[in-house]
FIDREN-371797 format. One record per residue (C-alpha): x, y, z; residue number from 1. Coordinates in nm, 4 decimals. Example, Ala and Ser with C-alpha at 12.3 -4.5 7.8 and 13.67 -1.06 7.14 Angstrom:
REM FIDREN-371797
1.2300:-0.4500:0.7800:1
1.3670:-0.1060:0.7140:2
END
This chain:
REM FIDREN-371797
2.1548:-2.6123:5.9802:1
2.2772:-2.3243:5.8310:2
2.0623:-2.2285:5.5240:3
2.3365:-2.1954:5.2893:4
2.4530:-2.5412:5.4228:5
2.1228:-2.6832:5.2949:6
2.1548:-2.5478:4.9504:7
2.5093:-2.6703:4.9271:8
2.3856:-2.9910:5.0045:9
2.1316:-2.9495:4.7604:10
2.3315:-2.8776:4.4771:11
2.5314:-3.1960:4.5869:12
2.2070:-3.3928:4.5404:13
2.1413:-3.2203:4.1746:14
2.5220:-3.3390:4.0778:15
2.4170:-3.6711:4.1675:16
2.0844:-3.6291:3.9846:17
2.2778:-3.5300:3.6720:18
2.5027:-3.8108:3.6634:19
2.2001:-4.0490:3.7619:20
2.0138:-3.9757:3.4208:21
2.2789:-3.8848:3.1912:22
2.5233:-4.1794:3.2229:23
2.2579:-4.4855:3.2057:24
2.2711:-4.4487:2.8487:25
2.5741:-4.7137:2.8077:26
2.4208:-5.0193:2.9994:27
2.0738:-4.9848:2.8353:28
2.1897:-4.9578:2.4587:29
2.2122:-5.3451:2.3827:30
1.8339:-5.3550:2.5402:31
1.7073:-5.0387:2.3249:32
1.8818:-5.2266:2.0080:33
1.7127:-5.5634:2.1032:34
1.3836:-5.4113:2.1661:35
1.3362:-5.2035:1.8673:36
1.5336:-5.3963:1.6143:37
1.7950:-5.1289:1.5307:38
2.1325:-5.1523:1.3899:39
2.4393:-5.0309:1.5822:40
2.4508:-4.6990:1.3408:41
2.0909:-4.6110:1.4554:42
2.1437:-4.6487:1.8222:43
2.4454:-4.4207:1.7988:44
2.1658:-4.1268:1.7451:45
2.0603:-4.2264:2.1274:46
2.3906:-4.0487:2.2847:47
2.3559:-3.8094:1.9660:48
2.0279:-3.7049:2.0776:49
2.1226:-3.6249:2.4635:50
2.4331:-3.4698:2.4202:51
2.3483:-3.2182:2.1114:52
2.1211:-3.0674:2.3598:53
2.4512:-2.9420:2.5127:54
2.5493:-2.7866:2.1655:55
2.2169:-2.6305:2.1668:56
2.1465:-2.5077:2.5278:57
2.5048:-2.4466:2.7036:58
2.5397:-2.0592:2.6021:59
2.1730:-1.9869:2.5871:60
2.1181:-2.1098:2.9323:61
2.4080:-1.8754:3.0673:62
2.1935:-1.5657:2.9021:63
1.8864:-1.7066:3.0805:64
2.0091:-1.7588:3.3832:65
2.0919:-1.3762:3.4352:66
1.7669:-1.2770:3.3239:67
1.5461:-1.5114:3.5311:68
1.7682:-1.6194:3.7898:69
1.8800:-1.9834:3.9460:70
1.5746:-2.1100:4.1145:71
1.3315:-2.0403:3.7931:72
1.5853:-2.2218:3.5778:73
1.6482:-2.5110:3.8195:74
1.2672:-2.5595:3.8279:75
1.2350:-2.5520:3.4189:76
1.5701:-2.7726:3.4115:77
1.3748:-3.0584:3.6278:78
1.0662:-3.0069:3.4602:79
1.1952:-3.0827:3.1240:80
1.3512:-3.3742:3.2687:81
1.0339:-3.4991:3.4115:82
0.8663:-3.4361:3.0674:83
1.1209:-3.6173:2.8696:84
1.1135:-3.9115:3.1268:85
0.7562:-3.9642:3.1631:86
0.7162:-3.9003:2.7929:87
0.9261:-4.2269:2.7208:88
0.7723:-4.4159:2.9715:89
0.4334:-4.3828:2.8617:90
0.5337:-4.4106:2.5126:91
0.8485:-4.6285:2.4669:92
0.9572:-4.6256:2.0900:93
1.2729:-4.5203:1.9004:94
1.1511:-4.2099:1.7686:95
1.0275:-4.0792:2.1162:96
1.3396:-4.2004:2.2715:97
1.5232:-3.9583:2.0685:98
1.2942:-3.6734:2.1612:99
1.2863:-3.7543:2.4961:100
1.6283:-3.7902:2.5464:101
1.7161:-3.4398:2.3687:102
1.4442:-3.2764:2.6113:103
1.6184:-3.4547:2.8887:104
1.9596:-3.3053:2.7760:105
1.8297:-2.9734:2.7541:106
1.7116:-2.9829:3.1033:107
2.0903:-3.1152:3.2175:108
2.2593:-2.8570:3.0024:109
2.0735:-2.5747:3.1841:110
2.1453:-2.7575:3.5079:111
2.5415:-2.7790:3.4581:112
2.5139:-2.3935:3.4091:113
2.3422:-2.3076:3.6975:114
2.5000:-2.4937:4.0037:115
2.8598:-2.3776:3.9538:116
2.8145:-2.0193:4.0432:117
2.5288:-2.1051:4.2780:118
2.7992:-2.3598:4.4612:119
3.0446:-2.0932:4.5105:120
2.7764:-1.8357:4.6633:121
2.6077:-2.0645:4.8510:122
2.9224:-2.2575:5.0484:123
3.1536:-1.9650:5.0247:124
3.4473:-1.8736:4.7718:125
3.6854:-2.0210:5.0327:126
3.5608:-2.3598:5.0135:127
3.4683:-2.3475:4.6417:128
3.7312:-2.5869:4.5332:129
3.6498:-2.8310:4.8020:130
3.2806:-2.8407:4.7322:131
3.3523:-2.8950:4.3731:132
3.5529:-3.1933:4.4537:133
3.2439:-3.3326:4.6558:134
3.0353:-3.2391:4.3579:135
3.2447:-3.4744:4.1411:136
3.2413:-3.7418:4.4016:137
2.8400:-3.7219:4.4009:138
2.8629:-3.7287:4.0221:139
3.0896:-4.0393:4.0202:140
2.8678:-4.2378:4.2938:141
2.5420:-4.1687:4.0831:142
2.7432:-4.3075:3.7732:143
2.8593:-4.6157:3.9659:144
2.4978:-4.6784:4.1200:145
2.2718:-4.6113:3.8087:146
2.3875:-4.9687:3.6275:147
2.3204:-5.1353:3.9344:148
1.9876:-4.9669:3.9753:149
1.9009:-5.0963:3.6021:150
2.0679:-5.4322:3.6564:151
1.8317:-5.4689:3.9912:152
1.5150:-5.3464:3.7904:153
1.5513:-5.5793:3.4842:154
1.6251:-5.8773:3.6753:155
1.3200:-5.8544:3.9401:156
1.0744:-5.7049:3.6956:157
0.7637:-5.9729:3.5915:158
0.9144:-6.2271:3.8790:159
0.6302:-6.1804:4.1344:160
0.8757:-6.0154:4.3395:161
0.6124:-5.8636:4.6263:162
0.6849:-5.5043:4.6840:163
0.5026:-5.1671:4.6269:164
0.7650:-5.0882:4.3652:165
0.7618:-5.3858:4.1555:166
0.3886:-5.3901:4.2024:167
0.3811:-5.0722:4.0521:168
0.6081:-5.1190:3.7702:169
0.4691:-5.4677:3.6572:170
0.1359:-5.3029:3.5844:171
0.3122:-5.0021:3.3988:172
0.6196:-5.2061:3.1899:173
0.5557:-5.4296:2.9052:174
0.7361:-5.7666:2.9948:175
0.9801:-5.7312:2.6894:176
1.0412:-5.3650:2.7875:177
1.1697:-5.4489:3.1421:178
1.4448:-5.1544:3.0939:179
1.1839:-4.9061:3.0334:180
1.1084:-4.9031:3.4121:181
1.4146:-4.6835:3.4816:182
1.2331:-4.3990:3.3043:183
0.9982:-4.4506:3.5335:184
1.1977:-4.4295:3.8413:185
1.3852:-4.1030:3.6459:186
1.0260:-3.9519:3.5964:187
0.9684:-3.9669:3.9814:188
1.3134:-3.8771:4.0731:189
1.2809:-3.5641:3.8464:190
0.9283:-3.5098:3.9923:191
1.0626:-3.4703:4.3869:192
1.3220:-3.2331:4.2585:193
1.0878:-2.9835:4.0990:194
0.9265:-2.9863:4.4232:195
1.2390:-2.9716:4.6578:196
1.4079:-2.6537:4.4365:197
1.0442:-2.4971:4.4230:198
1.0431:-2.4954:4.8043:199
1.4097:-2.4120:4.8819:200
1.5403:-2.0488:4.9486:201
1.7753:-1.9526:4.7382:202
2.0802:-1.7122:4.8238:203
2.1135:-1.4139:4.5707:204
2.3879:-1.4990:4.2912:205
2.6037:-1.2219:4.1903:206
2.7912:-1.3510:3.8756:207
3.1490:-1.2063:3.8854:208
3.2691:-1.0510:3.5534:209
3.4859:-1.3467:3.4476:210
3.1400:-1.5924:3.5170:211
2.9210:-1.3924:3.2354:212
2.8796:-1.4694:2.9164:213
2.9064:-1.2153:2.6841:214
2.7790:-1.2892:2.3206:215
2.8658:-0.9846:2.1355:216
3.2534:-0.8552:2.1766:217
3.4130:-1.1266:2.3967:218
3.2547:-1.3998:2.2018:219
3.3999:-1.2847:1.8709:220
3.7326:-1.2275:2.0214:221
3.7524:-1.5706:2.1608:222
3.6547:-1.7283:1.8528:223
3.9039:-1.5667:1.6522:224
4.1779:-1.7029:1.8580:225
4.3344:-2.0138:1.7598:226
4.4070:-2.1362:2.0960:227
4.0524:-2.1081:2.2062:228
3.9170:-2.3428:1.9336:229
4.2026:-2.6113:2.0260:230
4.1084:-2.6079:2.3652:231
3.7243:-2.6484:2.2377:232
3.8364:-2.9278:2.0544:233
4.0134:-3.0749:2.3596:234
3.6713:-3.0797:2.5527:235
3.4784:-3.2275:2.2484:236
3.7188:-3.5106:2.2237:237
3.7245:-3.5916:2.6006:238
3.3348:-3.6172:2.6206:239
3.3358:-3.8024:2.3198:240
3.6039:-4.0797:2.4268:241
3.4140:-4.0746:2.7662:242
3.0865:-4.1387:2.6198:243
3.2197:-4.3576:2.3205:244
3.3852:-4.5806:2.5652:245
3.1170:-4.5895:2.8224:246
2.8124:-4.6303:2.5396:247
2.9415:-4.9034:2.3709:248
3.1356:-5.1184:2.6492:249
2.8125:-5.3379:2.7130:250
2.7228:-5.3831:2.3399:251
3.1089:-5.5095:2.2526:252
3.0881:-5.7213:2.5770:253
2.7880:-5.8970:2.4370:254
2.8965:-5.9212:2.0691:255
3.2591:-6.0496:2.1168:256
3.2129:-6.2404:2.4658:257
2.8693:-6.3005:2.4753:258
2.8459:-6.1127:2.8247:259
2.4898:-6.0488:2.9210:260
2.4406:-5.6875:2.9183:261
2.1864:-5.6745:3.2379:262
2.4098:-5.8104:3.4818:263
2.8152:-5.8585:3.3855:264
2.7993:-5.5427:3.1450:265
2.6237:-5.3203:3.3630:266
2.8782:-5.3920:3.6445:267
3.1574:-5.3395:3.4080:268
2.9910:-5.0054:3.3173:269
2.9317:-4.9279:3.7001:270
3.3200:-4.9933:3.7698:271
3.4276:-4.7705:3.4840:272
3.2202:-4.4914:3.6695:273
3.3783:-4.5972:3.9982:274
3.7443:-4.5852:3.8790:275
3.6744:-4.2750:3.6998:276
3.5652:-4.0979:4.0191:277
3.8815:-4.2983:4.2203:278
4.1237:-4.1870:3.9736:279
3.9708:-3.8156:4.0189:280
4.0972:-3.8357:4.3379:281
4.4473:-3.9384:4.2594:282
4.4739:-3.6902:3.9943:283
4.4177:-3.4060:4.2609:284
4.6956:-3.5521:4.4765:285
4.9332:-3.6075:4.1820:286
4.8340:-3.2294:4.0812:287
5.0131:-3.1114:4.3705:288
5.3190:-3.2548:4.3034:289
5.3629:-3.2707:3.9174:290
5.2916:-3.0292:3.6576:291
4.9513:-3.0812:3.4460:292
5.0613:-3.1510:3.1274:293
5.3141:-3.4230:3.2504:294
4.9828:-3.5746:3.4135:295
4.7627:-3.5390:3.1305:296
5.0303:-3.7165:2.9077:297
5.0559:-4.0067:3.1713:298
4.6984:-4.0873:3.2256:299
4.6042:-4.0255:2.8535:300
4.8813:-4.2947:2.7211:301
4.7481:-4.5388:3.0036:302
4.3734:-4.4839:2.8557:303
4.5226:-4.5765:2.5138:304
4.6911:-4.9186:2.6171:305
4.3891:-5.0036:2.8490:306
4.1718:-4.9228:2.5552:307
4.3797:-5.1655:2.3227:308
4.4069:-5.4366:2.5513:309
4.0063:-5.4060:2.6250:310
3.9481:-5.4360:2.2422:311
4.2018:-5.6893:2.1467:312
4.2697:-5.8798:2.4677:313
4.0447:-6.2195:2.5954:314
3.7116:-6.1152:2.8089:315
3.8710:-6.1750:3.1606:316
4.1325:-5.9030:3.0393:317
3.8331:-5.6881:2.8830:318
3.6588:-5.6945:3.1997:319
3.9568:-5.5470:3.3744:320
4.0664:-5.2878:3.1004:321
3.7509:-5.1380:3.0170:322
3.7118:-5.0100:3.3597:323
4.0680:-4.8899:3.3768:324
4.0019:-4.6620:3.0608:325
3.7732:-4.4701:3.3026:326
4.0574:-4.4501:3.5561:327
4.2719:-4.3180:3.3170:328
4.0340:-4.0753:3.1834:329
3.9552:-3.9147:3.5172:330
4.1938:-3.6228:3.5097:331
4.1371:-3.5192:3.1298:332
3.8388:-3.2734:3.1894:333
3.9691:-3.0895:3.4919:334
4.3014:-3.0364:3.3299:335
4.1740:-2.9608:2.9782:336
3.9609:-2.7093:3.1454:337
4.1971:-2.5334:3.3604:338
4.4871:-2.5329:3.1164:339
4.2188:-2.3467:2.8608:340
4.1175:-2.0992:3.0980:341
4.4546:-2.0318:3.2180:342
4.5748:-1.9884:2.8560:343
4.3315:-1.6601:2.7775:344
4.3461:-1.3506:2.9842:345
4.0073:-1.2415:3.0026:346
3.6439:-1.3373:2.9115:347
3.6545:-1.6490:3.0972:348
3.2672:-1.6766:3.1495:349
3.2237:-1.6507:2.7912:350
3.5153:-1.9060:2.7263:351
3.3795:-2.1465:2.9799:352
3.0333:-2.1307:2.7755:353
3.2233:-2.2456:2.4563:354
3.3945:-2.5005:2.6149:355
3.0807:-2.6570:2.7784:356
2.9544:-2.6478:2.4202:357
3.2074:-2.9132:2.3539:358
3.0196:-3.1405:2.5067:359
2.8498:-3.1927:2.2277:360
3.1376:-3.4655:2.1876:361
2.9332:-3.6857:2.3500:362
2.6835:-3.6775:2.0790:363
2.9173:-3.6876:1.7789:364
3.1677:-3.9359:1.8313:365
2.9545:-4.2396:1.9479:366
2.7453:-4.1384:1.6403:367
3.0484:-4.1922:1.4180:368
3.1655:-4.5193:1.6133:369
2.8333:-4.6576:1.5350:370
2.8567:-4.5559:1.1836:371
3.1829:-4.7072:1.1204:372
3.0689:-5.0209:1.3128:373
2.8027:-5.0667:1.0402:374
3.0771:-5.1583:0.7889:375
3.3579:-5.2647:0.9883:376
3.2186:-5.4220:1.3162:377
3.2334:-5.2808:1.6641:378
3.5827:-5.3614:1.7678:379
3.7311:-5.1894:1.4778:380
3.4850:-4.9087:1.5103:381
3.6071:-4.8380:1.8808:382
3.9935:-4.7732:1.7352:383
3.8360:-4.4422:1.5961:384
3.8783:-4.3200:1.9643:385
4.2557:-4.3503:1.9632:386
4.2246:-4.0391:1.7030:387
4.0537:-3.8582:2.0294:388
4.2878:-3.9720:2.2934:389
4.5437:-3.8743:2.0590:390
4.4496:-3.5235:2.0054:391
4.4268:-3.5048:2.4242:392
4.7513:-3.6435:2.4349:393
4.8740:-3.3870:2.2255:394
4.7578:-3.0998:2.4376:395
4.9907:-3.2138:2.7151:396
5.2630:-3.1475:2.4570:397
5.1554:-2.8143:2.2699:398
4.9703:-2.6319:2.5809:399
5.1608:-2.3210:2.7058:400
4.9348:-2.1643:3.0109:401
4.9932:-1.8413:3.1157:402
4.9522:-1.9629:3.4704:403
5.0770:-2.3294:3.5682:404
4.9581:-2.5210:3.8171:405
5.1542:-2.4747:4.1601:406
5.3590:-2.7626:4.3031:407
5.5257:-2.8711:4.5797:408
5.8470:-3.0506:4.6253:409
5.8184:-3.3694:4.8429:410
6.0871:-3.2630:5.0566:411
5.8870:-2.9545:5.1743:412
5.6325:-3.1866:5.3123:413
5.8560:-3.3275:5.5383:414
6.0548:-3.0231:5.6650:415
END
């Protein structure tokens, strides 16, 4: 197999691992709350600890990659993920959890910065769009599978199941903290990835001018532009909405409908990420025929309706409506990001770094929801997400990109 094809395959694996480690918080939050006797407000600090790392490391990572190159940064990222996971696995506790998630989050932030320019170089510019979609599919597949792994582990731990995996885990994981077994699995995955990346031979990546991060002139120019701030808030609101739903689905279903978070709750979250992936594919098709702003307005309106049905409908409706919010959220990231980059004529690398810092919305919004839930209950607290969704909806109205997405007429296809 061609060396560069192997690197592309490795990058797709990295997309998978990023998602596998990132999107497991939602299913395990009810267990963490019960295990450490936490309030919902305190539980909100778990996603905060993870996603605030993106605010800390997104822009510095871009600068470090230019100095130390991709391979060293990937090894560092997975080493940090291993350190964070093994720390939590060995010393399970709330304070350790916060530290561990922050360390893992820093590793994931570094990975996000490294892999896109590397994918462009290894796969070729002419295949970059296709490979990017493949990366998103890998990301979605891992988000779909990780809750299933959680459910499998916690339902089979300490049951006398005869296998090498459970013989090891039963000896290492306390019976009342079965969910900690996930972090042993994460530690092994991260350690294997350190070895794989270390042994791999990487192509030389020459960053284009619009991929480089300039914290001097370009950074100041962009931050003085109101449009840049508005799109930063768009990414902030999107990731906040995504994580605000995913992180609280299981706890909501447990609290208001008596749903078991280890089985049905985990399955619903799995479907949330699965439909988000499927919606991404449908969104790609729609963008061939419709203006991206129209698609954004339509899908965001669908997400608002689905969220209201999930919160105020009976359990049978909630089990369907929560995953549907994932379906409708699927196009938001890519459309907001593309509208943002198409709204400024230059400094796209620095702008991308600023936008990626907006991933910190995944830290702040779930924390706000948790804080409000302490006062009003989780059902009313999750209505806060109508504010973030409302802002995303507004982008479809006020956005005026310098370049609009190219569309085709259906008649042209059948000519």
